[in-house]
C-alpha positions, 0 to 999 in steps of 0.5 A: 247795713251794706249787705241789706242795701245790696238787696233793697231797691236803690232807685227806680226808672219810670217810662213816661210820655207816649211810650209809657202810656202804651206800656201801661195800657198793655201791662199795668205797672210795666212802665216802672222798673226797680233797680238794686245791685242784686237786680242789676246782677240778675239782669246782666245774667239774663242777658247772657246768650246761650252759645257765647262762652266768652261773653258769659265769662266777661259778664260773670266777671263783671257781676262778681266784681260788682257784688264783691266790691259793693258788698263783700269787701266793705263788710270785710273792712268793717270786720277788720276795723272791729277786730282792731277796735276791740281786741288786744293786739300786739304791735305786729298784729296792729301793723297786719290789721292796718295793712289789711284795712288799707288793702280792703279800702282800695277795693271797696267801691260803694262810692263808685256805685253811688256816684254812678247811680246818681249820675245815671238818674240825673242824665236819663231824662236829658238823654231821652230828650236829645233822642226824641225832641226833633222826632216829636216836634211835629206832634208837639201840639197834640202831646200838649193837648193830651197833657192838658186833658190829663191823659199823660203827665209829660208832653213828649214821646219818650222820657224817663223819671228817676227816683232815689230809693232807700237802698241808695240812701243805705249805701250812702249812710254805710259809706259815711259810717265806714269812712268815719270808723276807718279814720278814727281807728286808723289814727288811734292805731297809728298813734300807738305805732308812732310812739311804741314801735321800735322800727317806726321810732327809728324811721321817723324824723326828729320832731320840734318841741311844738310838734312833740307837744302836739303829739303828746296832747293828741295821745293824752286825748286818746287815752282820756277818752279811752280810745286807746289803752296800754298794757306794759306788763311784758316787754312785748307791749300789747296795745288795745285800740279801745278799752273799757279800763281807764288809763292812769296818765301819771304813769307816762 
């Protein structure tokens, strides 16, 4: 889903007012531009001058960071969670996968892209109004007449209408699903480590009777809904975060 959203239009910007009218008169459809992470990367690449290697390096670093943090890293994190969720892992493997998940989570910036796009779309009309409001004040009656006659849709020299498209909604949905999956898998794995990892047992503080009952209920609930299962066939316990095999609670 994240990979698809990288190429799909996330929002569009339409120039309206006198400038938009002039653009449409010159080239039909030129007043509207569509943006996605991929098209933004293309625009940045096209802005690189031929004889400026320093600017080229900086621009390409920006393009790579945007592409990696909004697409590659979230997909890698989803893959790590999938391995932790489905595969039978030893306690050492669970620790490694949890560390990888935390590291990838700190470098995925889907939320940053979503917030930046929404704030940009919300502020563009205001910025245009601040730029041209005083300059167009002298011809405001004529602009109102053009709007009344249906020639223009906005009585201004320059403004921009923005619309959120499917790509940004896909990014938003991907972010929610990734967060929920991360919390569910991480908590299940940490619950296993808390009870069966010797190092964790040595480091953890002694729980009160109320806290022990709470942890016991939480573990039993995870086992009941088959979110975790335990394999005690060897001394080195293997733990599967998700298993289709039922677990007998009477073995505890």
